[in-house]
C-alpha positions in Angstrom: -14.0 -13.8 19.2 -10.1 -13.5 20.2 -7.8 -11.8 17.9 -6.4 -14.5 16.6 -9.7 -16.3 15.8 -10.6 -12.8 14.1 -7.4 -12.6 11.8 -8.3 -16.3 10.7 -12.1 -15.4 10.1 -11.1 -12.3 7.8 -9.2 -14.4 5.7 -6.2 -12.8 6.8 -3.7 -15.8 7.5 -2.1 -17.7 4.8 1.0 -19.7 6.2 2.2 -20.2 10.1 4.8 -22.1 11.7 3.8 -22.8 15.8 0.4 -21.9 15.3 -0.8 -22.9 18.9 2.1 -20.9 20.3 1.5 -17.8 17.7 -2.4 -18.2 19.0 -1.5 -18.0 22.5 1.0 -15.1 22.3 -1.2 -13.1 20.1 -4.6 -13.8 22.1 -2.6 -12.8 25.4 -1.2 -9.7 24.1 2.5 -10.6 24.6 3.5 -10.7 20.9 6.2 -8.1 19.8 5.9 -8.5 16.2 7.4 -6.5 13.3 6.6 -6.2 9.5 8.8 -4.2 7.3 8.3 -1.5 4.7 10.9 -0.7 2.1 11.0 2.8 1.2 10.8 2.7 -2.6 8.5 6.1 -2.4 7.6 9.2 -0.3 4.2 7.8 0.5 2.9 4.5 1.0 -0.1 3.4 -0.9 -3.5 1.0 -0.4 -1.2 -2.0 -1.3 0.0 -1.4 2.3 -3.7 -1.4 4.0 -3.4 -5.1 4.9 -0.1 -4.5 6.9 -1.3 -1.3 8.5 -4.7 -2.7 9.3 -3.5 -6.0 10.8 -0.8 -3.8 13.2 -3.3 -1.5 14.5 -6.0 -4.6 14.9 -2.8 -6.4 17.0 -1.9 -3.3 18.9 -5.7 -2.6 20.0 -5.5 -6.3 21.5 -2.4 -5.4 23.5 0.6 -6.8 21.1 3.4 -4.6 20.4 4.3 -3.4 16.9 7.8 -2.5 15.8 7.6 -0.7 12.4 11.0 -1.8 10.2 11.5 0.7 7.7 14.4 -0.7 5.0 16.9 2.2 5.3 19.3 -0.4 4.6 17.9 -3.0 2.5 16.4 -0.2 0.4 20.1 -0.1 -0.4 19.7 -3.3 -2.1 16.1 -3.3 -3.3 13.8 -6.5 -2.8 13.7 -8.9 -5.6 10.3 -10.4 -4.7 7.7 -10.2 -7.7 10.1 -8.4 -9.7 11.7 -9.0 -13.2 13.8 -6.8 -13.6 16.5 -4.9 -11.0 14.7 -1.7 -8.6 16.1 1.5 -9.0 19.2 2.5 -6.6 18.3 5.0 -4.2 20.2 7.7 -2.8 20.3 7.9 1.0 19.0 11.5 1.1 16.1 9.9 -0.7 15.5 6.7 1.5 15.5 9.2 4.6 12.8 11.3 3.1 11.0 8.3 2.2 11.3 6.9 5.7 10.1 10.1 7.2 7.0 10.3 5.0 5.8 7.0 6.3 5.8 7.7 9.9 4.0 10.8 9.5 1.2 8.6 7.4 1.4 5.2 9.7 0.8 7.4 13.0 -3.2 7.4 11.3 -2.7 3.8 12.2 -0.6 3.0 15.0 -0.4 5.0 18.3 3.8 5.5 19.1 5.4 6.4 22.1 6.7 4.8 25.5 5.8 1.2 25.8 3.7 1.3 22.7 4.9 0.9 19.1 8.4 1.7 18.0 9.5 2.7 14.5 13.3 1.2 13.8 15.1 1.5 10.5 17.6 -1.1 9.2 20.5 1.7 8.0 21.5 1.7 11.6 22.5 -1.8 12.0 23.1 -3.2 8.3 25.3 -0.3 7.4 27.5 -1.0 10.0 28.3 -4.4 9.6 31.7 -5.7 8.0 31.2 -7.7 5.2 33.5 -10.0 6.0 32.5 -10.5 9.8 29.2 -10.9 8.2 30.0 -13.8 5.6 31.9 -15.7 8.9 28.8 -14.8 11.2 25.9 -15.1 9.2 26.8 -16.2 5.7 27.6 -19.9 6.9 23.8 -20.3 8.1 22.5 -20.1 4.8 22.7 -22.7 2.0 23.0 -21.4 -1.2 20.9 -24.5 -2.6 18.2 -23.6 -0.3 18.0 -19.9 -1.3 18.2 -20.7 -4.9 14.7 -23.0 -4.7 13.1 -19.9 -3.1 10.5 -18.5 -4.9 11.4 -14.9 -4.5 14.1 -15.7 -6.8 13.1 -17.8 -9.1 11.4 -15.0 -11.3 14.7 -13.6 -11.5 16.9 -16.7 -12.8 15.9 -16.5 -16.3 16.8 -12.5 -16.8 19.6 -12.9 -14.2 20.0 -12.3 -10.4 22.3 -10.1 -9.3 24.7 -10.9 -6.8 23.4 -7.6 -4.9 19.8 -8.6 -4.6 20.7 -12.1 -4.0 21.9 -10.8 -0.9 18.2 -9.6 0.2 17.2 -12.5 2.0 20.6 -12.7 4.4 19.9 -9.0 5.1 16.1 -9.6 6.0 16.8 -12.3 7.6 19.5 -10.6 9.9 16.6 -8.0 10.6 14.4 -10.5 12.6 17.9 -11.6 14.2 18.9 -8.2 15.4 15.0 -7.2 16.6 14.9 -10.2 18.6 18.2 -9.9 20.5 17.6 -6.0 21.1 13.6 -5.2 21.3 12.6 -9.1 22.2 10.4 -8.9 18.9 9.4 -12.4 18.6 7.4 -12.6 15.7 7.4 -11.4 12.5 4.8 -10.7 9.3 4.8 -10.4 5.8 3.0 -11.4 2.2 3.1 -14.4 1.1 6.1 -13.7 -1.4 8.3 -12.7 1.9 7.6 -16.4 3.2 11.6 -17.9 2.2 12.8 -14.7 3.4 11.1 -15.0 6.9 12.0 -18.7 7.1 15.3 -17.6 6.9 15.1 -15.3 9.8 13.3 -17.6 11.9 16.3 -20.3 11.1 18.9 -17.7 11.9 18.0 -16.9 15.2 17.4 -20.5 16.3 21.1 -21.5 14.6 22.6 -19.0 16.5 21.1 -18.7 19.6 19.8 -22.2 20.0 16.9 -24.5 18.8 14.9 -22.9 22.2 15.3 -19.4 20.9 11.5 -18.3 20.4 10.8 -16.7 17.0 7.7 -17.4 14.8 7.0 -16.3 11.6 3.5 -15.9 10.0 2.5 -14.5 6.6 -0.7 -12.9 5.0 -2.1 -12.4 1.7 -0.3 -9.1 1.4 1.1 -10.0 -1.9 -1.7 -11.4 -3.8 -4.8 -9.8 -2.2 -3.3 -6.6 -0.9 -0.5 -5.3 -3.1 -2.7 -5.9 -6.1 -4.9 -3.5 -4.7 -2.6 -0.5 -4.8 -2.2 -0.6 -8.7 -4.3 0.9 -11.0 -4.0 1.3 -14.6 -2.6 4.8 -14.1 -0.4 3.8 -11.4 -0.8 3.8 -7.4 -3.2 4.8 -5.6 -2.1 6.6 -2.4 -2.2 7.2 0.8 -0.9 10.7 0.7 -3.3 13.4 -0.1 -1.1 15.7 -2.3 -1.1 12.3 -4.8 -4.4 10.8 -4.4 -7.0 12.9 -3.1 -9.5 12.0 -0.7 -12.4 12.6 -3.4 -10.2 9.7 -5.9 -8.8 7.7 -2.8 -13.1 7.2 -2.0 -13.9 6.4 -5.6 -11.3 4.0 -5.9 -12.9 2.0 -3.3 -16.5 2.9 -4.5 -15.7 1.6 -7.8 -14.0 -2.3 -6.8 -15.7 -5.0 -8.3 -19.1 -6.8 -6.8 -16.8 -10.2 -6.5 -14.1 -8.1 -4.4 -16.1 -5.8 -2.2 -17.2 -8.0 0.7 -13.5 -9.3 0.5 -12.3 -5.8 1.4 -14.7 -5.3 3.9 -13.7 -8.3 5.5 -9.9 -8.0 5.2 -10.2 -3.9 5.6 -12.3 -2.8 7.9 -13.2 -2.6 11.2 -16.7 -3.5 11.0 -17.2 -6.4 13.4 -17.0 -10.2 11.5 -20.5 -10.8 13.2 -22.1 -7.6 10.6 -19.9 -8.7 7.6 -21.3 -12.5 7.8 -24.7 -10.7 7.3 -23.5 -9.1 4.3 -22.3 -12.3 2.8 -25.9 -12.6 1.6 -26.0 -9.3 -0.1 -26.3 -8.4 -4.0 -27.4 -6.5 -6.5 -28.1 -3.1 -5.5 -27.0 -3.9 -2.0 -23.6 -4.4 -3.4 -23.4 -1.0 -4.2 -24.6 -0.3 -0.7 -21.5 -2.5 0.3 -19.4 -0.6 -1.9 -20.5 3.1 0.0 -19.4 1.4 3.1 -16.0 0.2 2.2 -15.0 3.5 0.4 -16.3 5.9 3.7 -14.5 3.4 6.0 -11.6 3.5 4.2 -11.5 7.2 3.4 -12.3 8.1 6.9 -9.5 5.7 8.4 -6.7 7.3 6.3 -8.0 10.7 6.0 -10.5 11.3 8.9 -14.1 11.4 8.9 -14.9 15.0 7.9 -13.1 14.3 4.6 -14.7 11.0 3.9 -18.0 13.0 4.5 -17.2 15.2 2.0 -15.8 12.5 -0.5 -18.8 10.9 0.3 -21.6 13.6 -0.6 -19.5 14.5 -3.7 -19.5 11.2 -5.1 -23.7 11.0 -4.6 -24.0 14.5 -6.1 -22.4 13.8 -9.1 -23.4 10.3 -9.9 -26.9 11.1 -8.6 -27.7 13.8 -10.9 -27.6 16.7 -8.0 -24.9 18.5 -10.3 -21.8 19.6 -9.7 -20.5 19.2 -6.2 -18.1 21.8 -4.6 -15.8 19.2 -2.8 -15.2 17.6 -6.5 -11.2 17.3 -7.4 -10.1 20.3 -9.1 -7.2 22.0 -10.5 -6.6 25.9 -10.9 -4.3 26.8 -14.0 -2.7 30.1 -14.9 -1.8 31.9 -18.2 1.3 30.3 -18.6 -0.7 27.3 -19.7 -1.9 29.0 -22.6 -0.2 29.2 -26.1 -1.6 31.6 -28.9 -4.1 32.2 -26.7 -5.4 28.6 -26.0 -5.2 25.3 -24.5 -5.5 22.0 -25.9 -7.4 19.2 -23.8 -4.8 17.0 -23.2 -2.7 19.7 -21.9 -5.6 20.3 -19.2 -5.7 16.8 -18.7 -2.1 16.3 -17.7 -2.3 19.1 -15.8 -5.1 18.2 -13.5 -3.0 14.7 -13.4 -5.8 12.7 -15.3 -3.4 11.4 -17.6 0.1 10.3 -17.6 1.1 11.2 -21.0 -0.3 12.8 -24.1 -0.4 9.7 -26.0 -2.5 8.1 -23.0 -5.0 11.1 -23.3 -5.2 10.7 -27.3 -6.2 7.3 -27.0 -8.9 8.1 -24.2 -10.3 10.7 -26.9 -10.3 8.7 -29.8 -12.0 5.8 -27.8 -14.7 8.7 -26.8 -13.5 8.5 -23.0 -13.3 11.9 -22.6 -16.2 14.7 -21.9 -16.1 18.4 -21.3 -19.1 20.0 -19.5 -21.2 17.0 -20.9 -20.1 17.4 -24.4 -18.2 14.3 -26.0 -14.7 15.3 -26.9 -14.1 13.5 -30.5 -10.7 15.6 -31.6 -7.6 15.1 -29.3 -6.6 18.7 -30.7 -9.8 20.3 -29.3 -9.0 23.7 -27.8 -10.1 26.2 -25.0 -9.8 29.9 -24.7 -9.3 31.4 -21.2 -12.6 32.7 -20.9 -14.0 29.1 -21.4 -11.9 28.0 -18.7 -12.4 31.3 -16.3 -16.0 29.9 -16.3 -15.3 26.6 -15.3 -14.7 23.1 -17.0 -15.5 19.8 -15.7 -13.5 17.2 -17.7 -15.1 13.4 -17.0 -12.9 10.8 -18.0 -14.3 7.2 -18.2 -17.5 6.9 -16.4 -16.7 7.6 -13.1 -13.8 10.3 -12.9 -15.0 13.9 -13.0 -12.5 16.9 -12.5 -13.1 20.6 -12.7 -10.2 23.3 -14.3 -10.5 27.1 -13.7 -8.6 30.2 -13.6 
């Protein structure tokens, strides 16, 4: 099975232009393609998984990835999928986030001469003269067509700022620049990016002629990928300091029965033929599939050793074998105690188990918190330093365990 056919079989491709040409480029390793990442945080999250895995698959097939970090578009903020305007970041924050992205991406993509490259659109967007841009690029865009784009529709009722309205032009200009400077002949993006991507393809053809070779492919990265990155308490990060390998493993170990095989197909590198056999799995076999998914993705992000530790910890905790040394833990100091004791809500906050005391209070009142296998029924429950030194195991819900010690 060639790579384009594999992408189709894995359910990754939603829409394409020029399918035959795209198939031939990808299958023959002649695609120089880019995917953009706006640096809205200092870590990638699991919603970026599909894009990262796609780049890895295509590079393994001989194609060249161009990683575009949006240091320039980050000044504006993508309105796609938003009902409000994104917060503006400082140039220092944007640069810091870009640096963090590359470090994490190196686990997926091989950078170097003749291999993948990383570019920052701040290098060209911030140098543009506004009047020149209007004359050179603005004339290629129809406002009527732009307003019909799906990425703007959600914002029209509450109001779309002129700042955000320019995002499509900026993203389109990125493809135009990459085509001219790096020979980038293909772009990939989520299904919410389709209008922006078509804008880039049309800009190239209008500026450089109909024979200009530029293609687009969209993936189900928004509807099937980005939603994977969110839980009730926020994003699941690829940075181990934000989401530990154990927590990362547990996130994937707990996906729903109906999603597990879809995730294995889209996100792992297990051969399609093996996954096809799993399609018949049901009942307890789906738990085996969840372990496979969790191990493979944790290995991809954190390495095999950490993945094995996370799996061993999970099996020990949920298999009744007792507390594992690999369970996530937090060490607190004397400053956490007030009047010689510390409250359960303070401990949970210190461990990152809750975002606020209000959330913790609701969890306790709903019966969702235990300490050392004893249900906590009072949100005002307090513990002494000796109790904490002896080690407390906080259980949140049915599947989140955390050690607290001094």
